[in-house]
C-alpha positions as CSV (number, residue, x, y, z in Angstrom):
1,M,0.0,-0.2,-0.4
2,P,3.0,3.0,0.7
3,E,4.6,1.6,-2.5
4,Q,1.1,2.8,-4.8
5,A,0.5,5.6,-2.5
6,E,3.9,7.1,-3.0
7,G,3.3,6.2,-6.8
8,T,0.5,8.4,-7.2
9,A,2.2,11.3,-5.4
10,G,3.8,11.4,-8.2
11,E,1.7,10.8,-11.4
12,P,1.2,14.6,-11.5
13,T,4.9,15.3,-11.5
14,R,5.4,13.1,-13.8
15,E,2.8,13.9,-16.4
16,V,4.1,17.2,-16.7
17,R,7.5,16.3,-17.1
18,D,6.1,14.0,-20.3
19,F,4.1,17.3,-21.0
20,L,7.1,18.9,-21.0
21,R,8.9,17.3,-23.5
22,R,5.9,16.4,-26.2
23,R,5.5,20.0,-26.0
24,G,8.7,21.8,-26.1
25,E,8.6,23.3,-29.5
26,Q,4.4,24.5,-29.1
27,I,5.6,25.7,-25.5
28,A,8.6,28.0,-27.1
29,Q,6.9,29.1,-30.2
30,R,4.9,30.6,-27.1
31,W,7.0,32.0,-25.3
32,A,8.7,33.9,-27.9
33,D,5.9,36.0,-28.2
34,E,6.2,36.9,-24.6
35,P,7.7,40.3,-23.5
36,L,10.6,38.6,-21.8
37,F,11.8,36.8,-24.2
38,R,10.4,39.0,-27.4
39,A,12.2,42.2,-25.5
40,V,15.9,40.1,-24.8
41,F,16.3,38.2,-28.5
42,T,15.7,40.6,-30.8
43,V,18.1,39.6,-33.4
44,S,15.6,36.5,-34.8
45,R,12.2,34.9,-33.9
46,D,14.3,32.0,-34.1
47,E,17.1,33.0,-31.3
48,A,14.2,33.5,-29.3
49,V,12.3,30.1,-29.5
50,E,15.8,28.5,-29.0
51,A,16.4,30.2,-26.1
52,G,12.8,28.9,-24.7
53,K,13.2,25.3,-25.7
54,A,16.6,25.5,-22.7
55,V,14.5,26.3,-20.3
56,V,11.2,23.9,-20.9
57,D,14.4,21.5,-21.5
58,A,15.5,22.3,-17.7
59,L,12.3,22.3,-16.5
60,A,11.6,18.8,-18.0
61,Q,14.6,17.9,-16.0
62,V,13.5,19.1,-13.2
63,A,10.7,17.9,-12.4
64,D,12.3,14.2,-14.0
65,A,14.0,14.9,-10.7
66,A,10.7,15.3,-8.4
67,R,12.4,18.8,-7.6
68,V,10.0,21.4,-8.5
69,E,9.7,23.4,-5.3
70,D,14.1,23.7,-5.1
71,P,15.6,26.2,-7.2
72,D,18.7,24.7,-6.6
73,A,17.7,21.5,-8.6
74,A,20.5,19.8,-11.4
75,G,18.0,21.4,-14.0
76,F,18.0,24.6,-13.5
77,T,22.4,24.5,-13.9
78,A,22.6,25.0,-17.4
79,V,19.5,27.6,-18.3
80,R,20.9,30.1,-14.7
81,E,23.5,31.2,-16.8
82,Q,21.0,32.2,-19.9
83,L,18.0,33.2,-17.2
84,A,20.6,36.0,-15.6
85,R,21.2,36.8,-18.7
86,M,18.2,38.0,-19.3
87,G,16.4,39.4,-16.0
88,A,19.8,41.4,-16.3
89,A,18.9,43.2,-19.9
90,R,14.7,43.7,-18.2
91,S,16.4,45.9,-15.8
92,R,18.7,47.7,-17.9
93,A,15.9,48.2,-19.8
94,G,14.5,50.4,-16.7
95,L,12.0,47.1,-15.0
96,S,11.6,47.3,-11.6
97,T,11.9,43.7,-9.7
98,A,8.1,43.5,-9.6
99,Q,7.9,44.0,-13.2
100,V,10.5,41.5,-14.3
101,S,8.7,39.1,-12.0
102,S,4.9,39.8,-13.6
103,E,6.8,39.0,-17.0
104,L,7.7,35.9,-15.4
105,A,4.6,34.6,-14.4
106,A,3.2,35.4,-18.1
107,L,4.8,32.5,-19.0
108,R,3.0,30.4,-17.0
109,P,-1.0,30.8,-18.2
110,P,0.4,30.0,-22.1
111,V,2.1,27.0,-21.2
112,E,-0.8,25.6,-18.6
113,N,-3.4,26.0,-21.4
114,L,-1.3,24.3,-23.3
115,L,-1.8,21.3,-20.3
116,V,-4.8,21.1,-20.3
117,A,-5.7,20.8,-23.7
118,D,-3.4,18.0,-24.3
119,L,-4.9,16.2,-21.1
120,P,-7.3,13.0,-21.9
121,E,-10.4,14.1,-22.2
122,E,-11.3,11.5,-19.5
123,A,-9.0,12.2,-17.5
124,P,-10.6,12.9,-13.9
125,A,-11.1,16.6,-12.8
126,E,-8.7,16.1,-9.7
127,H,-5.6,14.5,-12.0
128,V,-5.7,17.7,-14.1
129,R,-5.7,19.8,-11.8
130,S,-2.7,18.2,-9.9
131,C,-1.1,18.2,-12.7
132,V,-2.1,22.3,-13.1
133,S,-1.4,22.8,-9.7
134,T,2.7,20.7,-10.3
135,L,2.6,22.8,-13.8
136,S,1.7,26.3,-11.2
137,V,4.4,24.9,-8.7
138,L,7.4,23.9,-10.9
139,M,7.0,28.1,-12.5
140,G,6.8,29.5,-9.3
141,T,10.5,27.9,-8.6
142,L,11.6,28.9,-12.0
143,R,10.8,33.1,-11.3
144,V,12.2,32.2,-7.9
145,V,15.6,30.8,-9.9
146,V,15.3,33.9,-12.1
147,M,15.4,36.9,-9.5
148,Q,18.1,35.0,-6.9
149,T,20.1,34.8,-10.6
150,A,19.4,38.8,-11.2
151,L,20.0,40.0,-7.6
152,S,23.2,38.1,-6.9
153,E,24.4,39.0,-10.5
154,G,23.3,42.9,-9.8
155,Q,25.5,42.1,-5.7
156,A,28.5,41.0,-8.3
157,L,28.1,44.6,-10.6
158,I,27.6,46.7,-7.6
159,D,30.8,44.8,-5.9
160,R,33.2,45.2,-8.9
161,Q,32.0,48.9,-9.4
162,R,32.3,50.2,-5.6
163,L,35.8,49.0,-6.4
164,Q,36.3,50.4,-10.1
165,L,35.1,54.1,-7.4
166,L,37.7,53.1,-4.9
167,E,40.4,52.9,-7.4
168,V,39.1,56.3,-9.6
169,A,38.6,57.8,-6.2
170,T,42.5,57.2,-4.9
171,P,44.6,58.4,-7.2
172,V,48.5,58.4,-7.2
173,I,50.3,61.5,-8.9
174,K,53.7,62.0,-10.3
175,L,54.8,64.6,-9.0
176,W,58.3,65.0,-9.7
177,D,60.2,62.6,-11.1
178,G,61.5,59.7,-8.6
179,I,59.0,61.5,-6.1
180,V,54.6,60.1,-6.5
181,A,51.9,61.1,-3.5
182,V,48.3,59.8,-2.7
183,P,46.0,62.7,-2.1
184,L,43.0,60.9,-0.4
185,I,39.2,63.2,0.3
186,G,36.7,61.7,2.4
187,T,36.2,58.5,4.7
188,L,38.6,56.1,4.6
189,D,37.4,52.5,5.7
190,S,39.8,49.0,6.0
191,A,38.7,47.9,2.3
192,R,39.9,51.8,1.0
193,S,42.9,51.4,2.5
194,Q,43.5,47.5,1.0
195,V,42.8,50.1,-2.2
196,V,45.1,52.7,-1.2
197,M,48.2,50.4,0.4
198,E,47.7,48.3,-3.7
199,T,47.5,51.6,-5.7
200,L,50.8,53.2,-4.0
201,L,52.7,50.4,-4.3
202,E,52.4,49.2,-7.6
203,S,52.7,53.3,-9.0
204,I,56.0,52.9,-6.6
205,V,57.3,49.9,-8.7
206,E,56.0,51.9,-12.2
207,Q,57.4,55.2,-11.3
208,Q,60.7,53.7,-10.0
209,A,59.7,56.4,-6.9
210,R,62.1,56.4,-4.8
211,Y,59.6,59.0,-1.9
212,A,56.0,58.5,-1.8
213,I,53.7,61.1,-0.2
214,L,50.0,60.0,2.2
215,D,48.4,63.1,2.3
216,I,45.5,62.9,4.6
217,T,44.5,66.5,4.5
218,G,41.4,65.4,3.3
219,V,40.5,62.6,5.8
220,P,38.7,64.3,8.8
221,T,38.5,61.3,10.9
222,V,40.6,57.7,11.1
223,D,39.6,54.4,13.3
224,S,42.0,52.6,14.3
225,L,41.6,49.8,12.1
226,V,42.4,53.1,9.3
227,A,45.2,53.9,10.9
228,Q,47.2,50.7,11.1
229,H,46.4,50.3,7.5
230,L,47.7,53.2,7.0
231,M,51.0,51.7,9.4
232,K,51.5,48.5,7.2
233,T,51.1,51.2,3.9
234,V,54.0,53.2,5.0
235,A,56.6,50.3,6.1
236,A,55.1,48.1,2.7
237,A,56.4,51.2,0.8
238,R,60.1,51.2,3.0
239,L,60.3,47.0,1.9
240,M,60.0,48.5,-1.5
241,G,62.7,51.0,-0.8
242,A,60.4,54.2,-1.1
243,E,60.3,56.5,2.0
244,C,56.8,57.2,3.0
245,I,55.7,60.4,3.8
246,V,52.6,61.6,5.9
247,S,51.5,64.7,5.7
248,G,48.3,66.4,6.7
249,I,47.2,64.9,10.3
250,R,44.7,66.6,11.4
251,P,43.6,67.0,15.5
252,A,41.3,64.1,15.4
253,I,43.6,61.5,13.8
254,A,47.5,62.7,15.8
255,Q,45.1,62.5,19.0
256,T,43.6,58.3,17.7
257,M,47.7,57.8,16.4
258,V,48.5,58.7,20.2
259,H,46.2,56.3,22.1
260,L,46.3,53.5,20.1
261,G,49.9,53.5,20.8
262,L,51.4,53.7,17.3
263,D,54.7,54.5,17.1
264,L,55.3,57.0,14.4
265,G,59.1,57.3,15.2
266,T,60.4,56.6,12.0
267,V,57.6,57.7,10.4
268,V,58.2,61.8,8.4
269,T,55.6,63.6,9.2
270,R,54.7,67.2,7.9
271,A,51.4,69.7,8.5
272,S,50.5,69.6,4.9
273,L,51.2,68.1,1.1
274,A,53.7,71.5,0.5
275,D,56.0,71.2,3.5
276,A,56.1,67.2,2.2
277,L,57.0,68.3,-1.5
278,G,59.4,70.7,0.1
279,Y,60.8,68.1,2.6
280,V,61.2,65.7,-0.6
281,L,62.6,67.8,-2.8
282,H,65.3,69.2,-0.2
283,Q,66.5,65.5,0.0
284,L,67.0,65.0,-3.5
285,G,68.5,68.0,-3.6
286,V,66.5,69.8,-5.8
287,G,66.8,73.8,-5.0
288,I,63.8,75.7,-4.8
289,V,63.4,79.0,-6.2
290,T,60.7,81.9,-4.7
291,P,60.9,85.5,-5.8
292,G,61.3,88.3,-2.6
293,T,59.6,90.9,-1.6
294,N,60.9,93.6,-3.6
295,G,62.0,90.4,-7.1
296,S,65.0,89.5,-5.2
297,V,65.1,85.7,-5.4
298,A,65.1,84.2,-2.1
299,R,66.4,80.3,-1.8
């Protein structure tokens, strides 16, 4: 008796699986006219049909594994990338998450109508309802897969853009032969401090710099982790053969470093970027000539 009950429970799933395999071409043809496929695959209608077939095949595999409620079912693996591109394309077109979800929901009625028409006329009403319910669950799971994938891709894009912004916000300027400077503006956190270190060290190698000025005049405050990152940046620059000068330390930042007990004895500091540049030029033996008040030249 238990085996018979199990077989009866699995029958709608097998019915849906067989239907998807049998009517895959027709389903794909109907989907090709839906906004989601029509708007994404604009090269040709055949392209949309092929994409629809791939999704139908994936749904049939999921039904075959009797995992119609599982977004992580192996059957979805082959089409995740395609589904992600479709979701991303609609998002780039200006559609909200709710609108994309509505377009996905619009894929179900054509399949459901085809399923009802495909079932034998003598099929019991309960069996028809079970098959339709199974298909509805499967299509709902497809929506979940698309939205999960789209959100994951969206977060990855945000992370990449954030890293790019950090790199853009951390310019390295060549002030003189052998002298580079990193003027920092805005809030520093651990992630940005790491970018500062990496960018500065790369520039030291590229420019063959002997001196690097780390100007933090535009940084209002730093926490303990960031202060330690700055010290590590100074130490790393020294290991690369460059002397690192820190300029523009605000009173609040100075107090933080003192309270942390950071050893600044080996770190050259200057009040401003101009003072730091003057110090470096002096170390290089470069004379600085400024006009006097009476037209004379002061050195």
